[in-house]
N, C-alpha and C positions, 0 to 999 in steps of 0.2 A: 558467445556464438554456439550455436547448435553443433555437437558432435554425433557423431556417428548412434553411439549409443542412447541418448536422448531421443533421437529421430525415432528408434527404433521403439523405445517405451511410449512416444507419442502414438505410433502406428499401431502399438499393442492395445492401448486404452481406447483410442479410437473404435478399433475392431470390435472389443469387446463391449463398448457403451452402445454402437449400432446394435449389434446382434442381441444383446439384452434389453434394450429397449425397445427397439423396434418401431413401430408406428406412432409412440409416446413420446418420440424423442422431435423437439423441435429444432435443438442446435447443438453442438459441442463445439466451446470456443478455448482455445489455449490462449494466457493472457499473461503479462508481468515480462519479468526479462528474458523469458524462451520466445515471445514473441517478438522482441525487441534484439538489441545489439550486445546487452550487458549479461546475458546468460554465461555463468562461469560453471565450465561441466565438474562435476564432483564435488559441488557446493551450490549451486542454485537449485530452485525445486521447481518442477513443472507444474504450474498451477492452471486447473480448468474450470469451467462454467460449464454446469450439464443444466441444458434448459428443457425440460419438459411441457406438456400439454395440462399435466395434472400433477404434482408432487402424491405419491401414495406411500403407504409402507412399505409394501411389496418390493418399491421402489430404492428404499432406504434398506430393505435387507438384502437387495441384491449389490449394493455398493457395499456394503458390510462384508460381503463374501470377496469383494474382488479388492479392499483395499490392502490388507496385509501383503499381498506379491505388488502391488501397483506402488507401496511404498518402500517395497527393496530396488524400485526403478528409479527413486527422487523423486515420485509423484506425492505431493500433497493432498491432504484431503479436500475437493472438489467443492466448490458451492453447486448447490441444488435447488434451481428455484424453478417457477412457473410462470407464463405470461403475466397474472393477474400480480404476481409478487412484484416483477420488473417494474411493470406502470405504477404499481402502488408504494413503492417503497424507495422510487428515485429521488421522493423529497427529503426523505431521512437517511440514503445512503450517496449522498452525491459524488462525495470524492470517490469512494469505492467504484462507482460506475463509470465515473468520469474517466480512472485509471484506466478499467478496463475497455471503455470506448475510446481511447485515443492509443491503446496499444494491445491489440488483438488478433487474433490469425481464427478464421473460422476452418474446423476441419470437417463440419457436416453440417447442413441444413440451412436454415435463416439466419440472415446477417442481422440479429435482432439487436444489438448495440449501437451501432453506427446511425440509426435513426432515433434512437432513446435520448429525450430531450431533456436538457438538466438545467434548472433553476439558478442562476446567479446568486440569487438569497439565499437560498439553501445550502449552496457551498459555501459560502461566508460566513452563515450559522455553524454549520457543521465544523469548519476550519476551528473558531473561535472556541466551540465546544471541546475538541479534540486538544487543544492547546491548554485551555483553563483546566481541563479535568487532569490531566497530564502534570500540570505545576503544581496543582493541590496534592495528587498523589506522591509526587516526589518531596513536597515537604512533610507530609505525613511519614513517609518510610524513612527519612534523614532522622525525623525526632525518635523512630525506633530505634535505628542500627546506625547514629552517627560515630559509633567510633569504631566501624565495622568495616576497613577501609576494600575488602574483596567485594562486598555487598554493594558497597557505594560505588566503585566504579562499575561494577555490572549493572547496576540501576541507570547510571549515565548513558552507557553503550546502549544498553536496551532502549530507552526513550530517545536517543537522539535521531533514530531514523524516524520516529512519529513528527518530529519538529519539523524534518526536512521535506516529510509528505506535505505536512501544513503549507511550509512555505511555498512548496510547488502551487499549491492548489491557490494560494492567493497571487503568485504571479499569472496563473490564468486567468484571474479576475480582472489583471490587467490588461492582459491581452497580450497577443505576440507569442512567438515563439518560445517552450519552456523546455531546457534541459533535462535529459532523463538521469544523469548519474549525480548521486548525492552532492558530492562537494563541487559539482558545476552549477548546480541548483542553488547551492548557499550561495557562493559566490554572482550568481544572478539574482538573486534577491538580496544582497547585499550593494549590488550597484543601482538596483531600482529602487531600493528603498534607503539608500543613503545611511545604512545603518551597518554595523560591524557586529561581528558574532564569533569573536577569537577562540572563545573557550569552547563552544560547541563545534568549531572547527578543530581542535584540538583532539576534543571526544572523536569526533569522526576520523581522525587520523589516528588514534589508537585502534578504533574499532575495525577497520580495511588493513591492521598491519603495519601503517608507514609510519608511525611516532612511538615514543612511549611516554608512559606517564610523566610528568614533569610538576614539580612542588610537591606540597601538601595536599591530601585528598579533600581537608576542610577548605582550604583556599579556591582549589578548583571548582568542588561544588556549590561554593557561596557565589563566584562569579558566572556559574553556569546559571543560578535559580536566576540570576540578576538578569544575563540574557534573555531567559525566558520569561519573564515579566517584561521585558520591553517587545518581544515579540508579542505577547499577547494585546499589549496597547499598541501595536501596530495594527494587527489583525481587528481590533474593534473600531479603528477610524476608516477601516479600508470600506469603501460604499462600493457594493455589488450591483451588478447590472440586473436589470428585472428576468430577463432570459440570456441563456447561454447563445452564445454567437454562434449562428449558423446551424441550429438545432429545430 
């Protein structure tokens, strides 16, 4: 939940963007955990999308000047897009745009995401691409650093969130309510698909400080890779609707 410091930071960013971009600004949108209930003060980033009539180099130069101060407030580097980009990129970024669409807060300007249509077929294709590419990357890195326990532990923790995000989008394709917390998404996915991913659950538990590593790292990453292969197979067999419900 947002605290007073986060709200002040949001207000400061909104004021600077409005004054700096003036009539070129179409919308300023807060998204992610700060627009929901999962924000952790001092840990979670503040994520923004700046929508302009047309992105110019002058806009980027201004952002470059603002960012050092914003980062000190916990603000991640914003997404900067224009109307044409949103319309033309929704087929290649359906997961990212749908995440914003389902959890955001308009701070200024037009409601550009609520009405943005997302094609379910594109969503399934991107989910499979993300899972397959990350699996190939995991295999390659293991081949390179297989004896370095620290690197392998970091590798699994950093990749685990990507796989849960993929699961979230597969659940969206199946319809119904989708949780927002990572472990809840995993449980919902397991229940909906009749599959279990205990190693992924263990990695997430370690990542969020609820568990410690158990067993040899070789055994953990072996079962982790097996689970990701099963996840890829599940996505590959998912049939997506032609259009996203309600768009």
